[in-house]
C-alpha positions in Angstrom: -45.7 -12.7 -15.6 -43.1 -15.4 -16.2 -42.9 -14.5 -19.9 -42.0 -10.9 -18.9 -39.3 -12.0 -16.5 -37.9 -14.3 -19.1 -38.0 -11.5 -21.8 -36.3 -9.1 -19.3 -33.5 -11.6 -18.6 -33.0 -12.5 -22.2 -32.9 -8.9 -23.2 -30.3 -8.1 -20.5 -28.1 -11.0 -21.7 -28.6 -10.2 -25.3 -27.4 -6.6 -24.6 -23.9 -8.0 -23.9 -23.7 -9.3 -27.5 -25.3 -6.1 -28.8 -22.8 -4.0 -26.8 -19.9 -6.1 -28.2 -21.2 -5.8 -31.7 -21.9 -2.1 -31.6 -18.6 -1.5 -29.9 -16.6 -3.5 -32.5 -18.4 -2.6 -35.7 -20.1 0.7 -35.0 -18.0 2.6 -32.4 -14.7 1.3 -33.9 -16.3 1.6 -37.3 -18.3 4.4 -38.9 -19.0 6.2 -35.5 -15.4 6.3 -34.4 -15.8 10.1 -34.5 -18.0 9.7 -31.4 -15.9 7.0 -29.7 -12.4 8.3 -30.4 -12.2 10.7 -27.5 -12.8 7.8 -25.1 -9.5 6.3 -26.3 -7.6 9.6 -26.6 -8.0 11.8 -23.5 -7.2 15.0 -25.6 -10.1 16.9 -24.0 -10.6 18.7 -20.7 -14.3 18.0 -20.4 -15.7 15.4 -18.0 -18.1 14.6 -20.8 -17.0 12.7 -23.9 -18.6 12.4 -27.3 -18.7 8.7 -26.5 -21.4 9.5 -23.9 -23.8 9.9 -26.9 -24.0 6.1 -27.0 -25.7 6.1 -23.6 -28.3 8.5 -25.0 -28.8 6.3 -28.1 -29.5 3.2 -26.0 -31.7 5.3 -23.7 -33.8 6.3 -26.7 -34.2 2.7 -27.7 -35.2 1.7 -24.2 -37.7 4.5 -23.9 -39.1 3.5 -27.4 -39.9 0.0 -26.0 -41.6 1.6 -22.9 -43.7 3.7 -25.3 -44.6 0.7 -27.4 -45.8 -1.0 -24.2 -47.7 2.0 -22.9 -49.4 2.4 -26.3 -50.6 -1.2 -26.2 -48.5 -1.9 -29.3 -46.1 -4.4 -27.8 -47.1 -6.2 -24.6 -43.5 -7.2 -23.8 -42.2 -3.8 -24.6 -41.9 -3.0 -20.8 -39.8 -6.1 -20.2 -37.5 -5.3 -23.2 -37.2 -1.6 -22.2 -36.3 -2.6 -18.6 -33.8 -5.2 -19.8 -32.0 -2.5 -21.9 -32.2 -0.1 -19.0 -30.8 -2.6 -16.5 -28.0 -3.4 -18.8 -27.3 0.3 -19.3 -27.1 0.8 -15.6 -24.9 -2.2 -15.2 -22.6 -1.0 -18.0 -22.4 2.4 -16.4 -21.5 1.0 -13.0 -18.9 -1.4 -14.4 -17.4 0.8 -17.2 -17.7 4.4 -16.0 -17.6 4.0 -12.2 -15.5 0.8 -11.7 -13.1 0.8 -14.6 -12.7 4.4 -15.6 -13.3 5.9 -12.1 -15.4 8.8 -13.5 -16.9 8.7 -10.0 -14.5 7.7 -7.2 -16.8 5.1 -5.7 -15.7 1.5 -6.5 -11.9 1.7 -6.1 -11.2 -1.3 -3.9 -13.2 -4.1 -5.5 -10.7 -6.8 -5.5 -11.9 -10.2 -6.7 -10.9 -12.4 -9.7 -13.8 -11.3 -11.9 -13.2 -7.6 -11.2 -9.5 -8.0 -11.9 -10.2 -9.8 -15.2 -12.7 -7.2 -16.3 -10.2 -4.4 -15.6 -7.4 -6.3 -17.4 -9.5 -7.0 -20.5 -10.6 -3.4 -20.7 -7.0 -2.2 -20.2 -6.0 -4.4 -23.2 -8.8 -2.8 -25.2 -7.5 0.7 -24.4 -3.9 -0.1 -25.3 -5.0 0.2 -29.0 -5.4 3.9 -29.6 -6.8 3.6 -33.1 -10.0 2.1 -34.3 -8.1 -0.8 -35.9 -6.5 -3.8 -34.2 -8.8 -3.7 -31.1 -9.6 -6.5 -28.8 -12.0 -7.2 -25.9 -15.1 -5.3 -27.1 -17.5 -6.8 -24.6 -18.0 -5.7 -21.0 -19.4 -8.4 -18.7 -18.3 -11.6 -20.5 -14.5 -11.6 -20.2 -12.3 -14.0 -22.2 -10.8 -16.7 -20.0 -7.2 -15.6 -20.6 -7.8 -12.5 -18.5 -8.6 -14.6 -15.4 -5.1 -16.0 -15.5 -2.8 -14.7 -12.7 -5.7 -13.2 -10.9 -6.0 -14.2 -7.2 
């Protein structure tokens, strides 16, 4: 039981690094064709090609559920749930809070929330796949906490 809780927490935390890595080197790399419309709002659709990354991570999460269900990987459920929990957190922070795809979390007004928004705004100031910054989501560089009260 404790092993599963630990694996869940470690998976959730590791997903921040995986999200940073895949954002910097995959989304702003060879899969820029899927991520570009997230930086350039040159489309009228509510959906973006960038949403494919949610599907990719969902498939990975479901794969771990299936490995667990098939008695191939005992901790597969904990890993799958950790990935799922991070995906839900990412969706709430990125799509609902920052980009307001659903108008639910408009008035969250604390230092951490302001720093997350500022860091993401700095990421989006770069419209090309080069010269980007702030590729993570939940771990925000300290400099973005400055002047937030």
